[in-house]
N, C-alpha and C positions, 0 to 999 in steps of 0.2 A: 565551528568545530576545528580542533587542531589535528595534526597528522596522527598523533597518538590515538585520538578517538577513532579516526578513520581506520587505522590499522586494527584496532580492536573490533570494529564493525566488520571488516573484511574477514577476520578469523571467525567471528560469530556467525555471519551469514554463510560462510563456507561450511561450517559445521551443520547448519540447518539444511542446506541443499544436499550435502552428502547424506544426512540423516533421511531426507525425503527419498532419495534414490534407493536407499536400503529398504525403506518401507515399500517403495514401488516394486522392487524385486521380490519382496515377500507377498505383496498383494497387488499383482499387476492388473487385476480386474477392477480394482477400485478407481483406476485412472486409465480407462481405455482411450486409444487414440481416436479422437473425434473432432474434426476441424469444421466449424460452421461455414456454410457457403451462402453467398448472396448473389442474386441475379445481376445486380449492379452495385458492386462494393464501393466504388468511388462516390456514388450518390449517398450511400449509407455513411461514408466518412463525413460528407457535408452535413448530413442530418446530425451526426454525433457532435460535430463542431458547433452547430447551432445550439444543441442541448448544453454544451459546455459554456457557451456565452450566456445562456439562461441561468446556469448555475452561478456564474460570476455576477450576474445582475442581482440575483436574490442574495448572494453573499454581500453585495454592497448595501442592501437594505439591512442585513444583519449588523454590519459594522456601523450603520447609521443609528442603531438602537432599536430597530423594528424587529423584535424577537421575543421569545418567552424569557421571563426573568430566570436567572441562573444562580441566585443566591440561596443560601441555606443548605440543609442536608440533602434535599432532593434536587439540588442544582445540577448534578451530573445527568440525572434523568431528563430534566427539562432541556439541558444542552443537547442531549441526544435527539430530542424532538426538533430542536433548531436545525441540527445537521440533516435530519431526514427531510425537512422542508427545503433546505438549501439544495440538496442533491436530487430532489423529486423530479426535475425535468428529465433525468436519465430514465426513470421508470415510466414516466409519461411517454417518452419516445418509444420505449419497448412496446407499450400498449398500442400506441398509434400505428406502429409498423408491424404489429402482430408477430413480434419476435420473442422467443423464449428466453428465460433467465440464463440458459446455457450460453447465450451469445454475449454475456458479461461474466462468464466463468463462475456461475452460481448453479452448479448441478444440483438437482433435487434429491438424488439418491445418496443414502448413507451420510447425511450431513453430520449427525453426532459423532460418527467415527472419524470423519475428516477433521472436525474440530478438535477431537481428542488428540489426533496426530499433531495438529498445530500447537496445542497447549503443551504437550510433552516436548516437542522440538523447541518451543519458545523458552522453556526452562533450561534446555541444553544450551541454546544460544546465549542466554543471559549468563550462564555459568562460564562459558568460554570467554565472553566479553569481560566479565568481572575479573577472572584470573589473568587475562591479558593486560588489563588496564590498572586494576587496583590490588590484585593478589587474592589468593584463595580465601583468606579469612574474612574478606569483605562481602562474601556472597549473600549472607542473610541480610546484611544492612542494605545492599543494593536491591535485593528482592523486596524488602519493605518499601523502599523508595519508589520502585517501578509499579508495584501492584497495590498502590494506595487508593482509597475510595475517591480521592480528589482527581485522580488521573482517569477515572471511569468516563469522564466527559470526552476524553480524546478517543476512546475505544470506537465509538460510532463514527467519528470523523475519519479515522483511519480506514474503517470498513468501506465507507462510501468513496474515499480516495482510491482504494483498490478497485472498486467497481468502475469508477471513471477511467482508470488506466486500462481495465479489461475491455471497456466499451471501445476505446480507440484501438487497442492491440488487435482485437479480433477482426476489426474491419480493415485495418492496415495490412494485416497478414493476408486476408482474403484478396485485397486489391493488388498487393505487390507479389503475391505467390512466392514469397521468399521470407522465411521465418526470421533469419538473421538480419536481413535488411530492415524488416518491420521493427525488430527489437532495437536496432540502432536508431531509427527515426524517432521512436517513442522515447528512447533514452535521451536523445538530444532535446526533445520537447520538454521532458521532465527537468533536465538541467537548466535549459533556457528559461523555464518558468520561474526559476529562483533569481534571475538576473535583475528584473525591475525592482523588486523590494530590497534587494541587497544594495543596489545603486542608490536608492532613495535613503538608505540608512548609512550611506558613506562607506561602503565596504572597501577594504584595501585590495591591492592586486593579489596578495597572498590568499585572501579569502575567496576572491573570484577564481583563482587557480584551483581551489579546492573543488570547484564544480566539475573538474575533470574526473575526480574521484566519484562524484555523484553520478556522472554519465556512465563510467565504467561499471560501477556497482549496479545501477538501474538496468543497464543493458543485459548484464549477466543474469540478474534475477528474473527479468521479464522473459528471457529466453527459456528458463526453466518453467516459468508459469505457462508459457505457450504449450509446452509438452503436457503439463498437468491439466490445463484448461479448468482450473479450479482455484479459487482464492479462499475457500473456507479454511484450508490448512495453513495458508500463508498469513492470513489476517492476524492471528495471535502473535506470530513472529514479528511482523511489521510493527504492530503496536508496541511490543516489548522493546524492540531496537529503537524506535522513535523516542520512547520514554527515557532511554539511557542518557540522552543529552542533557536531561534535567537532574541527573543524579548528583547529589551533594553529600559528601561524606565528611564527618568531623574526626 
């Protein structure tokens, strides 16, 4: 991604976060301050990392071709099933540890309302992104590019990626007892995770430098998510912004 794309992403995510803060001021009870605690948080981090390794292992089987077929009209649905299998160790861990879904920022109350907030904000972020990068008149074209049926296969993957980030964030925050420090650590892990595949693809120094933007963006977003303790509203926004990298306009 070039710097122009990152600039548009920053504007778009800034609009999303400001929009969420406005909704928070209007409906503060929707996101009460609730920080999960653990008797031994560092041990929980170890378990979370083991679950992460299991996710990577199943992902290797996926890349080796051991998966549900994803061709045809129902391909996106079957791909969603693949992603559920890949990330299943996270939910197995929650079950084994007797931990609720709120410890991965999936509160069970008012889910439709939280999702509605996310969908509305995702349309706002896409508008800001489009105007910043392509111009106002391109919005409907970009809308069609992003919300096409073929992209539905990514929707589940983004959801589980957010759950994985929440798994680590909640436990690092509990262990470090410092929200900003935990956000920085997870932001670094997020950026560092891109390095091996980028190196294997022969990434240039300029492309590797772009990871600094990933780090800064991820840290800021994670810090807001710490306050929300909820990824239902963020999921549609994350999906929308991820899909913008594949937008092609004629």
